[in-house]
N, C-alpha and C positions, 0 to 999 in steps of 0.2 A: 504494500500500500504506500504510494507516494503522496505526501501531504506537506505543504509549506516547505518544500525543499528537503524534507527528511526522508530517508529510507527507513520506514517504520512498519515492520511486519507485525501482525497479530497472530501469535501461535496458539492454537487451541486443539483440544482433543480430549476424549474421555480419560486416557491415561497418558500423561506427557512423559516421553522418554527423553531424558537429557542427552543432547548430542555434543560430541566433542567440538564440532565446528561452531557451536555457540560460545565455547570457552575463550576463544581468541577473536573477539569482535573486530572486524576490519571494515567491512562494507555496510554494516548495519548501524545506523545512528542511534537507534533506541529500540526497545523491545517491549511488547505488550503480551502477557501470558494470560490466557483465559480458558476456563473449562477443563483444566487438567486435574488429575488426582494427585495430591501430595501425601496426605495421611494414608498409611497402609500401602503405599506404592512400593513394589518390589525393588524399584531403582531409586528409592528415596535418598540414600546416601550420595548417589551420583548427582542428584538434583541439588542437595545441600552444598556439595562441593562447587557446583556451578554458581549458586547464589553467593557463596563466600567470595568466589573469584570476581563476580560482578561488583560486590561491595568494596573489595580492595581497589578495584579500578575506578570506583565511584561512577560506574556505568549507569546511564539512565534506562531503567526498566521499571515496570509495575505489573503486579499480579491482580487479576480480577477474580473475585469469589474464591479465594484460597489464602491460607496463611499457614504458619507452622509454629510449634511451641519451642523449637530448638533455637530460633534466632528471630530477630526483628526484621521483617521484610516490608518493602513498599507495597501496599495492597489496598484494594477497594473491595469491601465486603458488604453483603446484605446483613442488616441487623436482624438475625434470626430470632433473637429473644423478643424483639418488638413484634415480629410477625406472629410468633406463637402466642404472645400476650393478646394480640388483636383477635386471633382465633379463639382463645380461651374466653375472652369477654363475650364474643358472639355465642359460644356454647352456653355460658351462664345466662345470657339473655334469653336463649331458647329453652332454658331449664332442662337440658338433657341430663339424665341421672347417671349415665355411664358412657365413657369415651375410650376408644382404643386407637391403635396406630398401626399402619402397614407401611413398612419400608422395603428394603431389599431382602429377598429370600435367598441369601447367599452367606457363605461362611464368614465373609469379611465385608460387612455393610459399611457404607460411607459414614465418616465421623459425624457429619452434620445431621444425619438421621438419628444417630445415638444422642446427639445434643438436643434435638427437638423432643425426643422422648423424655429426657430429663426436665426440659422446660415445661412440658405438659404436666408432668408429675408435680412440679413446683407450683404452677398456676392453678391446677385443678385437683387439690387434695380431696380425697374422698369420692371423687368422680372418675378420675383416670383409673383404668383397669389394666394391670399388668397382664392378666390372663387373656385379655383381648388385644394384646400387642404382639406384633411380629416384626422384629428387626434383627435379622440374622437367622441362624438355624437353631436346632435344639428342640426337644419335646416332639420328635418325629415330624417337624415342619419340612415339607418337601422343598428341595433345592431347585431354583429356577436357573437354568444354564445362562451364563453371561453372554449377551450379545452386545448390549450397551449398558451404561451405568444404571439406567432406569428403563423398565419395560412394562407394557400393559400386562404381561404375564405375572408379574409380582402381585399386582392388585387383584387380578382374576383368581390366581391360586390362593391368595390370602383370604379372600371372601369365602371361597369354597372350603378352605381349611377351618375357618372360624365357625362357619355354619355346621360343618360335620361334627365339630367338637362342642357345639351348642354354646359358643362363647361370643356370639355377635353382640356388641354393645348397641346403644342407641345412636351413637355417632362414631364415625371413623375419620381420623385425620390421616392423610396419605403423605408420604415423604416427597412426592413429586406429582405433577399433574398427569403424567403418563401412567403412573401407578393408579391414580384416581380413575382414569378412563377405563383401565382394566377392571377396577372394582365396580364401576357402573355397569359394565358389560356382564359381569358375573351376577349382579343383582337382577338384571333383566332376565337372564337365563333361569335363575332360581325363583323368580316371582316375588322378589323383595322390592317393595315400593320405596322409591327414593323421592322425597325425604320422609314420607309418612312412617315407614318402618325403620329406615336407616338413613341418617344424614351422612353425607360424604363431603369432605373438604380437601382440596388439593393445595399445592404450594408451587410457586414459580411464575404462574401467570401465562401459560401457553395460550396462544391466540385461538386454538381450537376449543378452549373451554367454553366460549360463548355459544358454541354450536353443538355441544354434547347434549344428550337427552337423559335427564334434565341438564340445563346449563350449569356449569360447575362453579361453585363458590371456591375461591382460591386467593392466595396471597401473591400479589404481583411484584416481581423484582423489576426495577426500572432499568432495563438493559441499555436503552439509548443513553440514559444519564450516565451509566457506567463508562460508556465510550467517551462522552464529553469530559468526564472527570479524569479519565486516563490520559487523554490528550493534554489537558491542562497540567496534569502532574508531570508528564514528560517534559513539557516546556519549562516548568519551574525547576526541574532537576537539571536540565541543560544549563539554565542560568545560574543555578546554585548547586554544585555537585555534592554538597554536604546535606542537601535536603532529603529527608526520609520521613514518611508519615504513613500510618495505618488509618485509612478512611472508612467509616461505616455509613451506609446509606439505609434509611428507613424504607421498608416496603409498604404496600397499600393492600388492604383487604377489600376484595371485590365480592359482594354478596349477590349470589344468583339463586337459582331454584333448587340446587341440590342440598341446601341447608337453610 
């Protein structure tokens, strides 16, 4: 991507594999990293080595929607706590008495899914149900083969599993809109009325959510704003090589027919 005279590529992907050619930047003026997996990435140490090298060079780069506990990184992240708090307030307003969560049905679920489970437990004491929560495997939860980080199959399988175990709550929060779409599909197959029998809430704000049946209530991440902030960050970093900041952006709850 060429912009304002800068060679400024945006590198994204479900699992970012650090490449040696990024270690000695020559033709790239700055770098934006988006949509990669840092936590639990099998090449995590290689990535940390790359970030340390960038920091030593005071190289202008910024990470979108990721961070790490091992070191301070220039990043732009969604305020997941605020998003879950908005969801929790809606759930309390609806007076739902039991809430569960469906994330990835895999041995190694994303860290922010685990964090959202903890936030729901914090904001909904006495309402959030651990027995109605699937985030990872265990207790004979069927594993969904990984094609992407999030798939419809996670939600579809999760609803079937909870129904079979007689653990369906009054409301399900999903780790991602794609998972929520799978949950909606399973409810249709099983004759579960949404939202009359089961309310479903997504996260991320997929544009397809407005056209699902019923339309999906979700928390929207301002992706375009991330891009604007990332560009501004890079320009500040170029002007001031010592500049480093972790920026948090509040999401927006969009209430539709599914909850």
